C-alpha positions as CSV (number, residue, x, y, z in Angstrom):
1,M,64.4,93.2,106.9
2,A,62.9,94.7,110.1
3,R,63.3,98.3,110.9
4,P,65.8,99.1,113.7
5,K,64.3,100.0,117.1
6,I,64.3,103.6,118.0
7,E,66.4,104.3,121.1
8,R,64.0,104.5,124.1
9,K,64.6,106.6,127.2
10,I,64.3,104.3,130.1
11,R,64.2,106.0,133.5
12,C,63.6,103.1,135.9
13,R,65.2,99.8,136.8
14,P,63.1,97.0,138.2
15,A,63.6,96.4,141.9
16,Y,63.7,92.6,141.2
17,S,64.6,90.5,138.2
18,C,61.4,88.4,138.3
19,F,57.9,87.9,139.8
20,K,56.5,84.5,140.2
21,P,53.7,82.6,142.0
22,N,54.6,82.0,145.7
23,G,55.7,78.5,146.6
24,V,56.5,77.2,143.1
25,P,60.2,76.8,142.2
26,M,61.3,79.0,139.3
27,K,62.5,76.0,137.3
28,Q,58.9,74.5,137.3
29,L,57.3,77.7,135.8
30,P,56.8,78.8,132.3
31,R,58.4,82.3,131.8
32,L,57.4,85.5,130.1
33,I,59.9,88.2,129.5
34,L,58.8,91.8,130.1
35,A,61.2,94.1,128.2
36,S,62.5,97.3,129.9
37,D,60.5,99.5,127.4
38,E,57.3,97.6,128.3
39,L,58.0,98.1,132.0
40,E,58.7,101.8,131.5
41,A,55.6,102.3,129.4
42,L,53.5,100.6,132.1
43,R,55.1,102.8,134.8
44,L,54.5,106.0,132.9
45,V,50.9,105.3,131.8
46,D,49.5,103.0,134.6
47,M,51.5,104.0,137.6
48,L,52.1,107.7,137.0
49,G,48.8,108.2,135.1
50,L,50.3,110.2,132.2
51,Q,48.4,110.6,129.0
52,Q,49.8,108.5,126.2
53,L,51.1,111.5,124.2
54,E,53.1,112.8,127.2
55,A,54.4,109.3,128.1
56,A,55.4,108.7,124.4
57,Q,57.4,111.9,124.5
58,Q,59.2,110.8,127.7
59,L,60.0,107.4,126.2
60,G,61.1,108.9,123.0
61,V,58.6,107.2,120.7
62,S,55.4,108.0,118.8
63,R,52.1,107.8,120.5
64,Q,51.1,104.8,118.4
65,T,54.3,103.0,119.3
66,L,53.7,103.7,122.9
67,G,50.2,102.3,122.6
68,N,51.6,99.1,121.1
69,I,54.2,98.8,123.8
70,V,51.6,99.3,126.6
71,A,49.3,96.7,125.0
72,R,52.1,94.2,124.8
73,G,53.1,94.8,128.4
74,R,49.6,94.6,129.8
75,H,49.0,91.4,127.9
76,K,52.1,89.8,129.3
77,V,51.3,90.9,132.9
78,A,47.7,89.6,132.6
79,Q,48.8,86.3,131.1
80,A,51.4,85.8,133.9
81,L,48.8,86.5,136.6
82,V,46.0,84.4,135.1
83,M,48.1,81.5,134.0
84,G,50.5,81.4,137.0
85,M,53.7,82.1,135.0
86,A,56.9,83.7,136.0
87,L,57.4,87.3,134.7
88,E,61.1,88.1,134.0
89,L,62.1,91.7,134.0
90,V,65.0,92.3,131.7
91,T,67.2,95.3,131.2
92,D,68.0,95.4,127.5
93,T,70.5,97.5,125.6
94,L,68.0,100.3,125.2
95,K,69.2,103.7,126.4
96,N,69.0,103.9,130.2
97,T,68.7,107.5,131.4
98,E,68.3,107.1,135.1
99,E,68.5,110.3,137.1
């Protein structure tokens, strides 16, 4: 049985629900789902430039877990860009602590 997910502290909501190649209808595109914790990790590390330890503390996870989340998120973003896929941004049931 899988371990339960630690509650993450999500401080941002995506401005849009998806990103896709221009000019191609959504129903014709394969989709990848970017979870809210993956988006938050990318925001903290790549956009804000935080060190992984500080970003992990803000997200409420270990540094190793943050590294895994960032790697998953980067892989999905790269795959969507290179292969022309739609990237769906979901808001899951993880703790949202917008301020």
